Backbone as JSON, one array per atom type, in Angstrom:
{
  "sequence": "MKPDKPKHSKLHDDRVKWMQTVMDRHEGPLLRYAARILGDLERGRDVVQEAFLKLWKSDRFGVDDNVAQWLFAVCRNGAVDVLRKEKRMIGLSDEFQKTQPAPGSGPQAIAEKLEAAGQVKVAVSQLPENQQEVLRLKFQNGFTYKQIARITGLSVSGVGFHIHTAMQALRRKFKVAGLVA",
  "N": [[-26.79, 32.99, -26.09], [-24.01, 33.0, -23.98], [-23.33, 31.37, -20.88], [-22.53, 33.21, -17.89], [-19.32, 33.09, -16.5], [-18.55, 31.9, -13.22], [-17.66, 34.3, -10.68], [-15.62, 33.59, -8.99], [-13.99, 31.97, -10.4], [-11.6, 32.99, -11.61], [-10.07, 33.63, -9.44], [-9.91, 31.05, -8.37], [-8.54, 29.78, -10.51], [-6.08, 31.11, -10.45], [-5.25, 30.38, -7.93], [-4.96, 27.48, -8.32], [-2.83, 27.6, -10.14], [-0.8, 28.75, -8.64], [-0.61, 26.83, -6.64], [0.34, 24.64, -8.05], [2.84, 25.51, -8.85], [4.12, 25.92, -6.29], [4.05, 23.2, -5.62], [5.65, 22.01, -7.62], [8.01, 23.07, -7.09], [8.72, 22.48, -4.43], [8.09, 19.83, -3.79], [9.94, 17.69, -4.28], [12.13, 18.18, -2.48], [10.68, 18.15, 0.03], [9.83, 15.53, 0.06], [12.28, 14.16, 0.28], [13.08, 14.97, 2.67], [10.91, 14.2, 4.56], [11.05, 11.5, 4.14], [13.57, 10.97, 5.23], [13.17, 11.55, 7.87], [11.24, 9.69, 8.63], [12.21, 7.36, 7.73], [11.34, 5.92, 5.45], [10.13, 6.06, 2.15], [7.52, 5.82, 1.22], [5.71, 6.3, 3.35], [6.58, 8.85, 3.82], [5.76, 10.15, 1.47], [3.02, 10.18, 1.99], [2.85, 11.9, 4.15], [3.8, 14.3, 3.02], [1.76, 14.76, 1.08], [-0.26, 15.27, 2.81], [0.61, 17.63, 3.87], [0.37, 19.38, 1.57], [-2.26, 19.32, 1.18], [-3.19, 20.61, 3.48], [-1.88, 23.14, 2.95], [-3.48, 23.89, 0.75], [-6.0, 24.15, 1.84], [-5.52, 26.2, 3.6], [-5.14, 29.84, 4.25], [-3.79, 31.49, 1.67], [-2.49, 33.88, 1.58], [-1.51, 34.2, 4.02], [0.61, 32.48, 4.22], [2.22, 32.85, 1.97], [4.55, 34.39, 1.71], [6.43, 32.94, 3.06], [6.33, 30.24, 2.25], [7.88, 27.95, 1.89], [9.21, 27.46, 4.35], [6.91, 27.14, 5.95], [5.73, 24.88, 4.85], [7.82, 22.89, 5.33], [7.7, 22.96, 7.99], [5.02, 21.95, 8.63], [5.35, 19.6, 7.35], [7.32, 18.28, 8.9], [6.09, 18.17, 11.42], [3.96, 16.51, 10.76], [5.28, 14.21, 10.16], [6.57, 13.66, 12.64], [4.27, 13.16, 14.1], [3.34, 10.84, 12.97], [5.41, 9.08, 13.64], [5.14, 9.08, 16.53], [2.53, 7.98, 16.71], [3.02, 5.4, 15.65], [4.84, 4.45, 17.54], [3.31, 4.25, 19.81], [1.49, 2.34, 18.89], [3.24, 0.24, 18.5], [4.28, -0.12, 21.1], [1.96, -1.05, 22.38], [1.41, -3.36, 21.14], [3.65, -4.91, 21.69], [3.45, -5.14, 24.47], [1.06, -6.51, 24.65], [1.71, -9.0, 23.36], [3.45, -10.01, 25.19], [1.79, -10.72, 27.28], [0.2, -12.67, 26.3], [-0.37, -16.26, 25.45], [1.68, -17.91, 23.09], [0.21, -18.77, 20.15], [-0.21, -22.02, 18.84], [2.43, -22.9, 18.81], [3.74, -25.16, 19.54], [5.43, -28.43, 19.18], [3.65, -30.07, 17.77], [2.08, -28.36, 16.47], [3.77, -27.26, 14.65], [4.56, -29.5, 13.13], [2.02, -30.03, 12.0], [1.67, -27.81, 10.34], [3.75, -28.03, 8.59], [3.03, -30.42, 7.32], [0.64, -29.74, 6.1], [1.75, -27.86, 4.33], [3.13, -29.38, 2.78], [1.12, -30.93, 1.51], [-0.18, -28.89, 0.06], [1.72, -28.14, -1.73], [2.05, -30.61, -3.22], [-0.58, -30.68, -4.29], [-0.6, -28.26, -5.77], [1.41, -28.99, -7.71], [0.01, -30.77, -9.3], [-1.57, -29.3, -10.92], [-2.35, -27.8, -14.24], [0.6, -26.63, -16.05], [0.62, -23.8, -16.87], [-1.3, -22.75, -14.93], [0.05, -23.37, -12.58], [2.28, -21.66, -12.95], [1.22, -18.97, -13.05], [0.15, -18.95, -10.39], [2.53, -19.21, -8.76], [3.89, -16.93, -9.49], [2.14, -15.0, -8.54], [1.7, -15.58, -5.74], [4.11, -16.55, -4.68], [5.96, -14.6, -5.51], [4.58, -12.25, -5.39], [3.65, -10.54, -7.5], [1.54, -8.41, -9.34], [-1.58, -8.8, -11.21], [-1.32, -7.36, -13.66], [1.4, -7.18, -13.9], [2.06, -10.08, -14.09], [0.72, -10.62, -16.41], [2.33, -9.14, -18.3], [4.77, -10.51, -17.85], [4.21, -13.26, -18.59], [2.89, -13.05, -21.1], [0.19, -13.31, -21.27], [-3.24, -12.13, -21.3], [-4.57, -9.71, -18.93], [-7.0, -10.39, -17.91], [-6.85, -13.01, -18.62], [-4.86, -13.88, -16.91], [-6.26, -13.55, -14.56], [-8.25, -15.42, -14.91], [-6.78, -17.92, -14.98], [-5.85, -18.01, -12.45], [-8.01, -17.96, -10.85], [-9.29, -20.41, -11.73], [-7.31, -22.23, -11.02], [-7.44, -21.89, -8.21], [-10.01, -22.68, -7.67], [-9.8, -25.48, -8.25], [-7.89, -26.28, -6.37], [-9.29, -25.86, -4.09], [-11.35, -27.72, -4.45], [-9.89, -30.17, -4.27], [-8.87, -29.98, -1.74], [-11.15, -29.96, -0.11], [-12.17, -32.51, -0.8], [-10.18, -33.98, 0.45], [-10.7, -33.45, 2.96], [-9.54, -31.17, 4.23], [-10.54, -28.62, 4.13], [-13.71, -27.03, 4.88]],
  "CA": [[-26.05, 33.64, -25.08], [-23.03, 32.22, -23.14], [-23.51, 31.65, -19.44], [-21.42, 33.89, -17.32], [-18.41, 32.36, -15.6], [-18.61, 32.4, -11.81], [-16.64, 35.24, -10.4], [-14.62, 32.94, -8.18], [-13.25, 31.19, -11.27], [-10.28, 33.59, -11.87], [-9.3, 33.48, -8.21], [-9.55, 29.63, -8.23], [-7.59, 29.47, -11.42], [-4.79, 31.63, -9.94], [-4.83, 29.51, -6.83], [-4.42, 26.25, -8.77], [-1.54, 27.74, -10.74], [0.16, 29.03, -7.58], [-0.31, 25.59, -5.98], [1.16, 23.87, -8.99], [4.18, 26.13, -8.85], [4.59, 25.48, -5.16], [4.29, 21.73, -5.53], [6.76, 21.69, -8.53], [9.39, 23.62, -6.51], [8.96, 21.95, -2.98], [7.65, 18.36, -3.58], [11.03, 16.76, -4.06], [12.92, 18.45, -1.2], [9.81, 17.75, 1.15], [9.78, 14.06, 0.1], [13.52, 13.69, 0.81], [13.05, 15.42, 4.12], [9.96, 13.36, 5.28], [11.57, 10.11, 4.09], [14.64, 10.82, 6.15], [12.59, 11.38, 9.27], [10.42, 8.45, 8.76], [12.91, 6.17, 7.19], [10.55, 5.18, 4.48], [9.66, 6.94, 1.2], [6.0, 5.74, 1.07], [5.16, 7.17, 4.51], [7.0, 10.24, 3.53], [4.69, 10.69, 0.6], [1.73, 10.45, 2.67], [3.02, 13.14, 4.99], [3.94, 15.45, 2.05], [0.5, 14.93, 0.48], [-1.12, 15.97, 3.83], [1.05, 19.06, 3.97], [-0.1, 20.13, 0.48], [-3.65, 19.48, 1.42], [-3.3, 21.71, 4.51], [-1.64, 24.29, 2.26], [-4.61, 24.11, -0.16], [-7.07, 24.69, 2.68], [-5.09, 27.43, 4.24], [-5.19, 31.16, 3.67], [-2.66, 31.58, 0.76], [-1.76, 35.15, 1.81], [-0.97, 34.03, 5.37], [1.79, 31.64, 4.07], [2.79, 33.02, 0.63], [5.87, 34.87, 1.95], [7.34, 31.86, 3.67], [5.69, 28.94, 1.99], [8.78, 26.68, 1.99], [9.23, 27.35, 5.75], [5.61, 26.74, 6.41], [5.58, 23.47, 4.29], [8.72, 22.15, 6.01], [7.11, 22.8, 9.27], [3.92, 21.13, 8.57], [5.79, 18.2, 6.97], [8.0, 17.8, 10.11], [5.07, 17.94, 12.45], [3.24, 15.49, 10.36], [6.16, 13.07, 10.33], [6.76, 13.27, 14.0], [3.05, 12.52, 14.62], [3.29, 9.47, 12.44], [6.27, 8.27, 14.51], [4.54, 8.88, 17.77], [1.36, 6.96, 16.69], [3.54, 4.12, 15.4], [5.46, 4.11, 18.74], [2.18, 3.83, 20.74], [0.93, 1.11, 18.46], [4.21, -0.89, 18.71], [4.36, -0.4, 22.46], [0.81, -1.68, 22.84], [1.55, -4.69, 20.61], [4.75, -5.57, 22.5], [2.88, -5.4, 25.79], [0.05, -7.59, 24.44], [2.39, -10.27, 22.96], [4.09, -10.54, 26.32], [0.89, -11.22, 28.19], [-0.6, -13.61, 25.59], [0.43, -17.29, 25.07], [1.98, -18.03, 21.68], [-0.68, -19.81, 19.51], [0.31, -22.97, 17.85], [3.98, -22.92, 18.67], [4.4, -26.36, 20.02], [5.96, -29.29, 18.1], [2.59, -30.62, 16.99], [1.48, -27.33, 15.53], [4.83, -27.08, 13.62], [4.38, -30.66, 12.26], [0.79, -29.95, 11.11], [1.85, -26.7, 9.35], [4.66, -28.69, 7.51], [2.26, -31.46, 6.57], [-0.21, -28.89, 5.2], [2.41, -27.22, 3.28], [3.4, -30.47, 1.75], [-0.05, -31.21, 0.71], [-0.44, -27.84, -0.86], [2.79, -28.34, -2.72], [1.53, -31.73, -4.05], [-1.89, -30.25, -5.08], [-0.24, -27.26, -6.91], [2.14, -29.73, -8.78], [-0.9, -31.58, -10.12], [-2.32, -28.32, -11.81], [-1.62, -27.51, -15.4], [1.79, -25.79, -15.94], [0.11, -22.38, -16.92], [-1.82, -22.3, -13.65], [1.17, -23.33, -11.6], [3.18, -20.53, -13.2], [0.6, -17.77, -12.47], [0.06, -19.02, -9.01], [3.86, -18.96, -8.25], [4.16, -15.55, -9.74], [1.26, -14.22, -7.67], [1.76, -15.85, -4.31], [5.42, -16.51, -4.21], [6.72, -13.47, -5.94], [3.8, -10.95, -5.2], [3.38, -9.82, -8.81], [0.11, -8.01, -9.77], [-2.15, -9.37, -12.41], [-0.78, -6.76, -14.82], [2.84, -7.61, -14.02], [2.08, -11.28, -14.48], [0.42, -10.52, -17.83], [3.55, -8.76, -19.04], [5.85, -11.67, -17.8], [3.67, -14.51, -19.23], [2.24, -12.79, -22.41], [-1.22, -13.4, -21.24], [-4.02, -10.84, -20.99], [-4.81, -9.49, -17.53], [-8.2, -11.18, -17.64], [-6.47, -14.48, -18.81], [-4.17, -14.26, -15.67], [-7.33, -13.76, -13.53], [-9.02, -16.66, -15.1], [-6.06, -19.05, -14.67], [-5.62, -18.03, -10.98], [-9.37, -18.37, -10.34], [-9.55, -21.88, -12.07], [-6.43, -22.97, -10.09], [-7.81, -21.78, -6.79], [-11.15, -23.58, -7.48], [-9.3, -26.77, -8.37], [-7.23, -26.5, -5.2], [-10.32, -25.99, -3.05], [-12.12, -29.11, -4.54], [-8.97, -31.17, -3.8], [-8.61, -29.91, -0.35], [-12.41, -30.4, 0.32], [-12.27, -34.06, -0.83], [-9.18, -34.52, 1.37], [-11.22, -33.05, 4.32], [-8.71, -30.16, 4.78], [-11.34, -27.39, 4.26], [-15.03, -27.25, 4.94]],
  "C": [[-25.23, 32.73, -24.21], [-23.39, 32.51, -21.64], [-22.21, 32.31, -18.88], [-20.57, 32.94, -16.41], [-18.57, 32.82, -14.17], [-17.52, 33.33, -11.5], [-15.43, 34.54, -9.64], [-13.59, 32.17, -9.09], [-11.78, 31.74, -11.56], [-9.41, 33.39, -10.62], [-8.85, 31.94, -8.12], [-8.54, 29.26, -9.31], [-6.14, 29.92, -11.02], [-4.33, 30.83, -8.81], [-4.32, 28.15, -7.17], [-3.04, 26.51, -9.41], [-0.47, 28.0, -9.63], [0.47, 27.56, -6.87], [0.49, 24.72, -6.8], [2.55, 24.3, -8.89], [4.78, 25.71, -7.46], [4.93, 24.03, -5.08], [5.57, 21.41, -6.53], [8.09, 22.11, -7.84], [9.68, 22.8, -5.19], [8.78, 20.5, -2.87], [8.89, 17.46, -3.39], [11.78, 16.93, -2.83], [12.06, 17.92, 0.07], [9.82, 16.2, 1.25], [11.08, 13.51, 0.66], [13.49, 13.97, 2.33], [12.17, 14.56, 5.0], [10.58, 11.98, 5.33], [12.76, 9.9, 5.08], [14.18, 10.74, 7.59], [12.06, 10.18, 9.55], [11.2, 7.14, 8.38], [12.2, 5.3, 6.14], [9.85, 6.29, 3.5], [8.15, 6.97, 1.07], [5.31, 6.53, 2.2], [5.43, 8.5, 4.31], [6.08, 10.83, 2.5], [3.38, 10.98, 1.14], [1.73, 11.8, 3.47], [3.08, 14.32, 4.13], [2.56, 15.78, 1.46], [-0.47, 15.7, 1.52], [-0.72, 17.48, 3.98], [0.55, 19.87, 2.8], [-1.47, 20.17, 0.64], [-3.94, 20.53, 2.33], [-3.02, 23.06, 3.86], [-2.84, 24.77, 1.4], [-5.67, 24.76, 0.7], [-6.68, 25.91, 3.38], [-5.28, 28.71, 3.6], [-3.82, 31.46, 3.01], [-1.84, 32.81, 1.3], [-1.07, 35.12, 3.31], [0.39, 33.23, 5.3], [2.64, 31.98, 2.86], [4.18, 33.52, 0.71], [6.97, 33.82, 2.31], [6.81, 30.49, 3.44], [6.59, 27.78, 2.26], [9.0, 26.41, 3.55], [8.03, 26.65, 6.38], [5.4, 25.29, 6.02], [6.49, 22.54, 5.04], [8.24, 21.85, 7.46], [6.09, 21.94, 9.54], [4.37, 19.7, 8.4], [6.48, 17.6, 8.29], [6.99, 17.38, 11.12], [4.28, 16.73, 11.99], [4.01, 14.12, 10.51], [6.43, 12.72, 11.82], [5.43, 12.67, 14.56], [2.87, 11.14, 14.07], [4.2, 8.61, 13.36], [5.7, 8.13, 15.83], [3.37, 7.84, 17.79], [2.01, 5.6, 16.5], [4.11, 3.56, 16.81], [4.38, 3.44, 19.76], [1.7, 2.45, 20.24], [2.0, -0.15, 18.73], [4.35, -1.34, 20.2], [3.04, -1.37, 22.92], [0.93, -3.3, 22.31], [2.56, -5.53, 21.39], [4.22, -6.01, 23.92], [1.8, -6.52, 25.7], [0.55, -8.82, 24.13], [3.0, -10.73, 24.34], [3.03, -11.16, 27.24], [-0.01, -12.35, 27.62], [0.25, -14.9, 25.29], [0.66, -17.37, 23.56], [1.0, -19.11, 21.05], [0.01, -20.81, 18.63], [1.68, -23.04, 17.81], [4.65, -24.22, 19.11], [4.79, -27.28, 18.8], [4.87, -29.91, 17.23], [2.13, -29.71, 16.03], [2.44, -27.21, 14.36], [4.76, -28.34, 12.67], [3.08, -30.56, 11.35], [0.93, -28.94, 10.08], [2.81, -27.23, 8.14], [3.9, -29.71, 6.67], [1.29, -30.77, 5.62], [0.52, -28.36, 4.1], [2.83, -28.13, 2.21], [2.31, -30.89, 0.81], [-0.48, -30.18, -0.34], [0.45, -27.97, -2.0], [2.43, -29.46, -3.7], [0.4, -31.36, -4.89], [-1.4, -29.32, -6.12], [0.54, -28.01, -8.12], [1.26, -30.59, -9.66], [-1.64, -30.55, -11.14], [-1.52, -28.24, -13.04], [-0.46, -26.53, -15.21], [1.46, -24.34, -15.96], [-0.48, -21.93, -15.57], [-0.78, -22.28, -12.57], [2.03, -22.03, -11.71], [2.49, -19.27, -12.64], [0.38, -17.74, -10.91], [1.41, -18.74, -8.2], [4.15, -17.41, -8.44], [3.33, -14.59, -8.77], [1.6, -14.34, -6.16], [3.12, -16.05, -3.77], [6.27, -15.27, -4.42], [5.93, -12.18, -5.69], [3.6, -10.11, -6.29], [1.87, -9.57, -8.78], [-0.32, -8.82, -11.0], [-1.49, -8.79, -13.6], [0.64, -7.08, -14.92], [2.94, -9.06, -14.54], [1.71, -11.35, -15.99], [1.59, -10.23, -18.69], [4.66, -9.92, -18.95], [5.48, -12.81, -18.69], [3.17, -14.15, -20.71], [0.75, -12.93, -22.44], [-1.93, -12.18, -21.05], [-4.21, -10.75, -19.49], [-6.07, -10.37, -17.14], [-7.74, -12.63, -17.77], [-5.79, -14.83, -17.39], [-5.28, -14.44, -14.53], [-7.96, -14.95, -13.63], [-8.22, -17.91, -14.66], [-5.89, -19.12, -13.09], [-6.88, -18.51, -10.38], [-9.62, -19.8, -10.56], [-8.6, -22.63, -11.2], [-6.89, -23.05, -8.7], [-9.08, -22.74, -6.66], [-10.79, -25.07, -7.52], [-8.69, -27.17, -7.03], [-8.34, -26.7, -4.1], [-11.14, -27.27, -3.13], [-11.22, -30.18, -4.04], [-8.93, -31.17, -2.3], [-9.99, -30.3, 0.45], [-12.64, -31.93, 0.24], [-11.34, -34.73, 0.21], [-9.65, -34.23, 2.77], [-10.31, -31.98, 5.01], [-9.52, -28.77, 4.95], [-12.8, -27.8, 4.26], [-15.82, -27.03, 3.72]]
}
């Protein structure tokens, strides 16, 4: 004997189909709208995602007739909230920086940084070529392990191994030189 499906299943399936239809139709325009307000596509995606989550949690029948208008309003409000929060955070940061002395900005600090950078460059140049390559791709160019694997032909775990081995060798060199504890 088959177990009975819960009664809410049909309603749930209908809601999922409706939501998919709404997302297919409105996601692109909402993304463009939010990105224009925020000046950034990634933050726009976050706002649009939140709008769809609010739609999922809302009473469908309360918004069904004007879902586009409802979504754009929620999206706009979310984007404006993000801008307000960022403005408060930036304002605080600016005020904080004005009242704090700049750490390590004197000539001696600059000279120490340049000297340390030179020591790092020399230490990296003493590593095997494959380790130098993965370190440069990771830290100078910001590639992920997967991207480095595609570029170099190594496996992702091979990339991780080379980076780990290189970092251990650099730590040992800097420890011997007294640069790290």
